[in-house]
N, C-alpha and C positions, 0 to 999 in steps of 0.2 A: 428642614422646612415642610416638605410633604410627608415625612414617616406619619405626623398621627392622621393622613387622610390617605394611605394608601396600604395595601397588604401584599404579602408575595405566597404564591400558589406554586408549590410542582407540581411539574407530571404524578409522581411518585405520591403525592398528597392527593391526586383527583382521577388517579387512573389507575383499575385493576388490570395492571399488565402480567406478564408470567414474568420469573427470571432471570438473569442473563448469565451464561457459562461462556467463561472465557480459555481456549487453550493456546497450546505451542506447539508447531513442529518444528523439528530443528533437520539440520542438514549441514552436511560439511560442502564448505567451495571444492573443488577439482582443482589440482596442481598448477594447472593452467589458470584458473581463476586466481586462486593465492597469490601468483608470481603478479599478475596485474595490477592486483587490488593492494597488494603489501607494496610497490613501486607505488603508486596512488596515495598511496597513506602515506609514508613515509617521507617521499621527496616532492609531494603534490605534482607530478607530471604521468604525461599519458605518452603512449609509443604509437608512431601511425609509419606506417613502413619503414619499421625501426629506427624513425626520428625522434628523439623528444619533446614535447611540447610542456612548457608549463604550464600549469592549472590555478586560478588565483582558491586559496585557501577555503573559503564559504561555498564557492563552485564546486570544490570539488567533494561536497558532501554531497549532492547531487548524484555526480559520477562513481561512487565508492555503491551506491543504491542500487546504482543500473548496472556495477560489475556485478553483483550478488544474481544479478536476475539473466547474467551471460551474453553482456553487449556494454558499450559506454559510446553516448553521441561525443563524436570529436568535434574539435571546433574548425578542423578543414577537410572533414567528409563528408561528402553530400549523404552516406550512408551510413548508417548505425554500424559499428564497428564488430563484430560478433567476435567473443571470445573462441578459440579453437575447442571441439571436445565436446563432451558431454556438458547437458543442462541441468542438472541434480534440482534445481529448486522447477522447472514446470514440468521435472516425471514426477515431482514428491506433489505434486497441486494437481496433476491427473492421475493418481491414484486417491486421494483422498475423495476428487470430485467422483470419479466413477462409484464408490464406496458408495456413496451418498445416493448418486442416483441408480443407482442396482437396488437400495433398499426402496426406494419410490418414493425420496423425498427431494425437493428442489431447494437451492443451493446460489446464495450470491457470492459474485465474487470482484473485489474490488481491486484496481493496480492504479498507481501512479501513472503510465506513462503508457502514452499512444503503442509505442515497438511492445510493450509486453500485453498487452490486449490482442495484438494484433497476432502476438506467439503461443498467447493463450486459445484464441478461435482454432487458429492452426493447428495445435496438438491436440483439443477436442476432437475436433473434425476429423482427424487420424486414428482415434478411437470408437469414433462413430455417435459423438455424446454433442449434439446441437444444440446452440447457443444464440442469443439474441446479446446486442452489442447497446452499448448506453456510454458516450462520448460526445467531447465536440464536435467531431467531423459528421456525426450523425445530424441530421435534417429534424425537425420537431413532428412532420408524420411520422418517423420512422420510428423515433421515439417514444410516439405513445402506440404505436402496432407493438413493440417491444415491450412495452409496459403490459400490456392487454394480452399478450401471448403467452408472458410468466404466470402472470396472475391466474388466468383460465386453465392453467396446466398445460398448455400446448409445448411448451419447451418448459427445459426443466432447469437451465443455467441461466443466470441473468451475468454480463460481462460489463464492468462498466466504471467509470473512472469517477474520485469520490466529487471533483469537484462540479463536475458536469451533475451526476446525478446522485449527491450522498444529498441533497435538500428538496423540500415540495411535492417529492413523489410516495406512492404505497405500494410495500411488496410484502405483504403478510405472507403471501403464499409461499413462501421460503422461513423456514427455519433454521438455516445452515446460515451463515456468514463466513466467507473466506478472506481475508487480507494477504493478496499477493505480493502484496508492496504497501507502506506505508504514505501517508503523506505526512509532512511536517508538520500538520496545523491540528491542534486539539479541537478547534472546531468541524474542521471537516468529518476527524475521526469522530466525533461524535454525531456529529448530523448523520454522518453515514451507515453507523448504526443503529440510529431509529429510524429507518428505512423499512428496516425488519419488525423492530420495537414499538409497535405501536397502536391503536384501536384495532382490534380485528384480530390481533396477535393472540392464538389460545395458548401455543405450543412454547417451553422453557426454547430460548434463542441461545446456539450453540456460537461462539466466536471463536475462529483459527487464524493464527498468524501464520503466517511461513518465514521461518526466519532463519538465515544460515549463522552457524555457529561464529560467536567469536570475530563480527562482524560491524558495522553501522547498523541492521539491522536490531539486533538484541539493545543497542543503546535507544535507538530511536522508539520500540516497543516500551521500554523500562520507561521512559521519560513519559510518553504518552500515558502509561498506567499509573505515572505521579498524578495525572492529573495535571501537567504542565504543558505549553506550547511549548515542541522543539524549537518552534522560530526564534520566540522571547527568551528561551536559555542561549541562543545563541548570540545575539542581538542586545539584548535590554540592559537597559544602562550603561548602554556604548557610547563614547565618548573617542576624539580623533587618538587621546594618547594612550586606548586602553587594548591595544596589542597583545598585551600579557592575558588579561581576561579573555580576548579570542584564542589566543594559542590552549591555555587552559581548558577549557571546552571542548575544543577541535580534539586535543590529544583524549578527553576523558570519552567522546564518541569513536575515536580510532581505538584506542587503546594503545598507541606507542610511547615512547619517551619524546621524542620529535618530529616533528611535522615540516 
């Protein structure tokens, strides 16, 4: 009924913006991470002090994503449970960020979880790279200061959460965007991409996904790249009798025969 009286215009139709370029940086989990990851993926359980805790399959999606970042949140632990040994994901991130900053450029880092943001800030501080933070734990005054410092070039690195910083702000000082971890929401991904790709941007914007090989990281990036919402892929069309549907989707994400 409204079609004869309306028309649709896409951003690409009315804005002359530079291109987007997508890249992926792969790394291998450590032996310690693989042990925790495989136990969680195949048996839907996490260990705390040697005791197994069964976790719901859908909740395990978040746990697997956390494990690739070197930790997991256990329902019975007051603090994040750190996986012993090196953290290759954050080491790879630090290498890439240092190269970008050394080249005189600015960069946005998006991460899903507050623990990850804290780890990123700590790691960058250890190699003398200052950054600003933007997430739910930062008040509005400090958020504005973070944007101002970044857009003015005073600070070269912006570390934020996609849900908190993915909409309503402009960060065109950066032409580099790194996803340390991806939100399952397609909307959050697209909106966070556009913080750097909007009016005022003159350079090609490079988007880099930091991805653990053969893990949920690859599955999430693949689904998001196909312009599908991961959450919808998991629960779309779900009824009380759709256990097989859940298992099929989770098995695809986990890349295991049983879960």
